[in-house]
C-alpha positions as CSV (number, residue, x, y, z in Angstrom):
1,X,-0.3,0.0,-0.4
2,X,2.5,2.6,0.9
3,X,5.2,1.3,-2.7
4,X,1.5,2.3,-4.6
5,X,1.3,-1.6,-5.5
6,X,4.8,-2.2,-6.8
7,X,5.8,-5.8,-6.5
8,X,8.2,-6.0,-3.3
9,X,11.6,-7.4,-4.0
10,X,11.1,-7.4,-7.4
11,X,14.9,-8.1,-8.6
12,X,15.0,-11.1,-6.3
13,X,14.0,-14.2,-7.5
14,X,11.0,-15.7,-5.7
15,X,13.4,-18.7,-3.8
16,X,16.1,-16.5,-2.6
17,X,13.9,-14.5,-0.5
18,X,13.3,-16.3,2.2
19,X,16.9,-16.3,2.9
20,X,17.0,-12.8,2.4
21,X,14.3,-12.3,5.3
22,X,16.2,-14.4,7.4
23,X,19.2,-12.4,7.8
24,X,17.4,-9.8,8.5
25,X,17.0,-7.7,5.5
26,X,13.5,-6.3,5.3
27,X,11.6,-3.4,2.5
28,X,13.2,-0.2,2.7
29,X,11.2,2.5,4.1
30,X,9.0,4.4,1.0
31,X,9.2,7.2,0.5
32,X,5.8,9.1,1.6
33,X,6.2,7.4,5.1
34,X,7.6,8.9,8.2
35,X,10.1,6.6,10.5
36,X,6.7,6.3,13.0
37,X,5.3,5.0,10.2
38,X,8.1,3.0,8.9
39,X,8.4,0.9,12.3
40,X,4.5,0.1,12.9
41,X,5.3,-1.7,9.7
42,X,9.0,-3.6,11.1
43,X,6.8,-4.4,13.8
44,X,4.8,-6.1,12.1
45,X,7.3,-8.2,9.7
46,X,9.2,-10.1,12.7
47,X,9.9,-13.3,12.4
48,X,8.6,-14.2,16.5
49,X,4.7,-13.8,15.8
50,X,4.7,-12.9,19.8
51,X,6.6,-9.7,19.0
52,X,3.9,-8.4,16.3
53,X,1.1,-6.5,17.3
54,X,-2.0,-7.4,17.6
55,X,-4.8,-6.5,14.7
56,X,-6.6,-4.0,18.1
57,X,-2.8,-2.2,18.9
58,X,-2.8,-1.7,15.1
59,X,-6.1,0.0,14.6
60,X,-5.4,2.4,17.8
61,X,-2.4,2.9,15.8
62,X,-3.7,4.0,12.6
63,X,-6.4,6.4,14.5
64,X,-4.0,8.1,15.9
65,X,-2.6,8.5,12.7
66,X,-5.3,9.5,11.1
67,X,-5.5,12.3,13.6
68,X,-2.5,14.3,12.1
69,X,-2.3,12.7,8.8
70,X,1.1,14.8,7.8
71,X,2.5,14.2,10.3
72,X,2.5,10.4,9.6
73,X,2.8,10.6,5.5
74,X,4.1,13.1,3.3
75,X,1.9,13.9,1.1
76,X,3.2,16.7,-1.6
77,X,0.5,19.6,-2.7
78,X,-2.1,18.8,-0.6
79,X,-4.6,21.7,0.3
80,X,-5.8,22.9,3.7
81,X,-8.6,21.3,5.5
82,X,-12.3,23.8,5.9
83,X,-12.4,24.1,9.7
84,X,-15.6,22.0,9.0
85,X,-14.3,18.8,7.5
86,X,-11.8,19.0,10.0
87,X,-13.8,18.6,12.4
88,X,-16.1,15.9,10.9
89,X,-13.3,14.2,10.5
90,X,-12.4,14.0,14.2
91,X,-16.2,13.1,15.0
92,X,-15.8,10.3,12.6
93,X,-12.4,9.2,14.2
94,X,-14.0,9.3,17.7
95,X,-16.8,7.2,17.1
96,X,-14.5,4.7,15.4
97,X,-11.9,4.8,18.6
98,X,-15.8,4.5,20.3
99,X,-16.6,1.8,18.2
100,X,-13.7,0.2,19.0
101,X,-13.9,0.0,22.7
102,X,-17.0,-1.2,23.0
103,X,-16.1,-4.2,20.8
104,X,-13.2,-4.3,23.2
105,X,-15.8,-4.3,26.2
106,X,-18.6,-7.2,23.8
107,X,-14.6,-9.2,23.2
108,X,-14.0,-9.4,27.7
109,X,-17.5,-10.6,28.4
110,X,-17.5,-12.7,25.5
111,X,-14.1,-14.6,27.0
112,X,-12.9,-13.0,23.5
113,X,-9.1,-12.2,23.5
114,X,-8.9,-9.6,20.6
115,X,-12.3,-8.2,19.3
116,X,-13.7,-9.5,15.9
117,X,-13.1,-5.8,14.4
118,X,-16.1,-4.1,11.9
119,X,-12.9,-2.8,9.3
120,X,-9.9,-4.2,9.0
121,X,-6.7,-1.7,10.0
122,X,-5.9,-2.3,6.0
123,X,-9.8,-1.7,5.2
124,X,-9.8,1.4,7.7
125,X,-6.4,3.0,6.5
126,X,-7.8,2.5,3.0
127,X,-10.8,4.5,4.0
128,X,-9.1,7.6,5.6
129,X,-6.3,7.5,3.3
130,X,-9.3,8.0,0.2
131,X,-11.3,10.2,2.8
132,X,-8.5,12.6,3.3
133,X,-6.9,12.8,-0.3
134,X,-10.4,14.1,-1.7
135,X,-10.5,16.4,1.2
136,X,-7.3,17.8,1.2
137,X,-6.0,18.0,-2.9
138,X,-6.9,20.6,-4.6
139,X,-9.0,19.4,-7.5
140,X,-7.2,19.4,-11.5
141,X,-9.2,19.3,-14.1
142,X,-8.5,15.4,-16.1
143,X,-8.0,15.4,-19.7
144,X,-8.7,12.4,-21.6
145,X,-7.4,11.1,-24.8
146,X,-9.2,11.5,-28.1
147,X,-8.7,8.6,-30.1
148,X,-8.9,8.9,-33.9
């Protein structure tokens, strides 16, 4: 997602990738990510599954980051949000965060260690990025090619 769909390790043979990963090599930090976002990615790539963040931890991290996108992502040519748009986005994040807390309480009552999320962290992130781009990107006319 952060590399805009570029195939990871494209210059390597697929059979060589596991040995490279076992040596501790990882993908480099994408240009649009701050170190905070990249460290979340690195934690997800840990070999020991007990060290990797849970989906709930990831959701909380992404909710926190979505409150201040320019701090966590480097997006060129973004416009400034109007105050009412910023307030609307904060309200949506508050609702999402409250929903996660409610699911936590339900999970504890049901004996679940990790409650199921309504939105996966990646889906939530895509929605946040999509809405952020809609609100913060200047409108540019699109020129379509005319075929003769």
